[in-house]
N, C-alpha and C positions, 0 to 999 in steps of 0.2 A: 503493499500501500506509499503510495507517495504520496506527501504533502508540500501545500506553499510552503515559504517562508513568510508569517506575516503573526501581527497581534491576535487575531482575530477575523474571522470571514466579513464582519463587519468594518472593518479597519483596513483592510489592505487596499482598495482605494484612494481612502481620503492620504491616507498615507503616503503611496505614490505621490500622488500629485500634488504634496506638501515638499515632498523630495523631488522633484521635477521640478518645482517651480523653484527651492534652494538651488539646489545644480545648474540651473538655467535661468538665473533673477536675471541679469543682461537682454534677456528676449521678452519673457512672458511674467505678468502679474498674479497671483491666485486668490482668486475670492473665495473661499473659504467657507461661508455663508450657504452660498449658491452651487460650487463644486465646480465652477468654469475660470480658464485661467485666459488673459488677455494681453494682447500683445503689446511690447513697449513701446514697439518703435515700427510704425509702417511708412507709406508714402506719402507724403504731402498732397500728390496730386490724384490722390484715391479719393472719391468722391459715394464710393458705394462700400459699405464692410463686409467682409465675406464670413460667414460664421457656419463650423459643421461640429458635428458632434456625433455619437453612437455608446454603442457597448465598450466598456474597460474589455483587456483581455486581447486588444488588437495590436499592442501597440509593437511601435511606435506611432499609430494613427488612434488616436488625433492631435493629441497635445504637442507628439512632434513634429507638426505642420505649420502650428502656430508661429508669425513672425512673418519677416519683411518679407514679400514678395509672395505671399502665399494667405491664410487664416489670420485673420483680426480675434478672432475666437474661436472658444474649440470648447464644448462639452460632455467629459467623459463620465455616463452612466458609470450602474451596475458592470460587473464582470458580464459580459453576453446580453445586457438587458439598456433597451432604451432610455434615455437622461430623462428627467422631469419636464414636462413644459414648463415649468417655472424658472428650471435651468435656464433651458435654451432663450426665454422669455430677457432673464434677467440678462443673459451676456451680450444677446441682442441691442437691449436698451445703453450695457455698455461699452456697445463699440462700434453701435450708429452714425454714419455718416450723413452729412445731408441728404445725400441721394436715397438713403433708406438701408437696407441689409437683404442681403442677398442668404437666402439657405440653401445650404448643399448636403442634400438626402442621400442616403441608403436607401433600396427599395424593400426595407422591413414593415411589416404592419406597425409595430411599439414606434418607430421612429417618423414613421406620417403621420399618425394618430398627434404626436406629439408637438411634432415641431407645426403641424396645420393649428394646432389647441397655440400655441405662443405666436404664428402670425396673425391668428385674428385679434392676439390681447394686444398687438405691436400697433395694427388697423386702428384699434380701439383709440392709442394713444397718437393715432395721426403719421408713423412710422413707416412709411411703403416698405412693402417687403413682398419680395417672390421667391419662389423656390426650382432650385435644377436636384431635378430628383437623378440619381444613376442607379441604372440597372445592367448592368454588364454582367453577372453570370449565368455562361452560355447553359452550364448543366439546370437550371432551375427553369431552361424555357419551357416550359411545359403547361397543359393548360392544368394537370393533374395540379401546379403549384398556385393556391389562390390569388397571393398579390405579384405575380409572375416574377420576373428574373428578380434575384439579387442583388444587391449593390456589394461590391467587393473592392478589389485592388487595383481597378480603374482608377476606383474616387483619385488615389494620387493622384494619376496625371491631369487629371478635369482638375484634380481644384490647383495644380501648378502653371497649366493654364493659365488660367481663370485669373492667377493671385494678377499673376502679369498682366493684363488685361484690364484688369479694376486699380492696380497702379498706375496704369497710361491716363486713367482719368475715365474708362467706358460707364458708361450709366447702367441703371438698373434693366432697363427693358433689352440693350446687347448686351449684354454679361447673362442673362436669363437663356438668350438666345443662343448665345454660344456654347453655354454650359450644354444646352439640349442636343444641339449639335453635334457638340463630343462624345455625349454620355449613346447616342446613338451609331457613332462609330466604333465604338470600343465594345469588347468582349474578354471577357475569362475563363481559364478550366482553371481546376485544381485537382491536385491528385493526394491523398494521403495514404501512409505503408502503417501510419500507427495514428489514434483519436488522442486530442488532448486529455489528460487529466484532468475530472472533472474538480473544481473545488469545494463542491459539498462533501462529494462523496472520496475523495481522494485514490479515485481508482477510473482506467480508461469511459472515458464514454461512448465509447462500441470498442469491441474486435473482430483482430482482423489475421489469417491467419499468415505466416510467413511468407509466401511466397503469393498471398494476395493482395492489391490495393484496393483500396475506396476507390472509383473513379468518378467527379465530378462532384466531391467532398464541398460543402458548402464552411464558410468560417466560423460559424458556431456549433461545428461540429455536426452540422446537416449530413445524413446520411445519404450514399449515392442512388439513382433507378439502378444501378449495377454494379459488382464486383467483380471484377478483373483478376487476371494473371498477373503478377511483376513484372514480371521476364526483362529485359535490358533496358537500359534509357536510350536508345537511340530511338527504335520506334516505339516506344510508349510519345516519345516527344512527336516526331511524327502524325502518330494519331492526333495526339491534344493539337497541332499545329494546324493540322487539313482540317477541324472542325472549327475551328476558330477563322480560318478565310473563307470556309466554305458561310460560312455566318455573316461575315463582313464582304466576300468578292469585292476586295481590291486589283485596280488593275493594276497590269507588271508596272514596275517601275511606281507605285505612292509612296509614299511620305509614310515608315512608320515608325511610329513609338513604340519600344517593347518595354514587358517589366516580368523580369525574372525573381519572385517573391518566394521568399520563404517564411513557412506556416509557421517558427516560433522553435523546430530542433533540429533542422536540416543544416548541416556546414556549408559555409562558403567554398568548399571545396566542389562539393556538389554541384550547389548552384552556377557555379561557373560551365561548370561542364554539359552542366542543364543549357544553357546562355549558347555553350557554340552548337549545341546540335540543332536549338533553335534558329540559330542562325547559319545552320549550313541546309535546310530543311525549307526556309523562308528562300536560299538561294536556290533550288529547285525551282522556284514558284516565279524567277525572273522578280527576286525582292529582297531586300537587305532593312534590317534596322537603321534608321537616320538619326536616334537615338537610345537607348538602352541604360534600364537600372539593374541592378541585380543584389541582390540583397530581402535582408528582412523588414519592412515596408509595411506589410496588414499582414500582422500574424494570427495566429488561435491559439493564442497558451501557448503549451508546448506540443501541438502536433507535430506530425514528425510527415511535411509532405511539402507542394509547391504552389503556386500557382500560376498561368502564364496570360499573362496580357497584351493585347494588343488593340492598338489606339489609332485610323487611320487619319493622316492629319493635313492640315493645310498648312502651304509655306508660315503664313501667316501664325499657325498655329507654333509651329519650328520655333517663328523668333520669340514668339511666348515663353515657351518651353526654357528659351537657352537664357531669357534671363534673371540679372541676379536673383537668388534664393538666398535669406538667411533666418532658416530654423535651425530647433536643435537636431532635425534626422536632414533636414534637405537642404543642401550649402553649396552655390557656386558662384 
């Protein structure tokens, strides 16, 4: 039986937020009463604040992306649980700019409900608010999933591009249109050879055999529609990439942003091998990553797995992606 290092199940998230704010005091401030993090420094030209959030357990998402070039505020909920609408409302009020607030929301029922309530409360205060819904998870693109595709690792790429556009002074409607276009051109697929450890039970959330993988696992440990044979890495990445390309249908020579994302317990050694296979497979389709990220960017506690994200970008998106960013988890 595994367990987490904590002062108690209810203390882990607030303790982590305090520690994060201390470690990155040059970047963020913590509102301990409402449980959100606010950027200390954002571009003077920014007219719209960007606010995101979701369950804890996905670190560095969301707190790690607060800062110049990305988010104005982040609202972490409890582990794998939506932040409360009061958190989102107070964070949005604290971050709001003259032209309002854009909520970047991953497509989960709790997130949609609580961000929606916060947006209604902001409207009553006269604060303009719009939403970008990120729904990149290809595995949940099924009529059996009531809310539709889940929001996963693609959120990082969407937030980076939106952050640069906001820094350039884009308005609320323009940012919403841009975010919606990016989300429509972004898909992710994840696999795992072992589940995360449940914080409440101290045991794996599900069990797999030594030669099995969960093909299409969710970042909260949602089981896939099928369990597959593990096999070598090359054919696995070929299959994953093929499904992503079928869904996105990019033209040969398209500008692709790629993310090879660890889900918490996969080594950098393995992730770079995955990236090499991804680049090889893309090359057979007349494609190549224009920009790439490799590492842990949207985790699932200690799940032993990884996800692949492809985003088909325009030249302007690439310029926004390349714009300076300075957060705890992403900077150039």
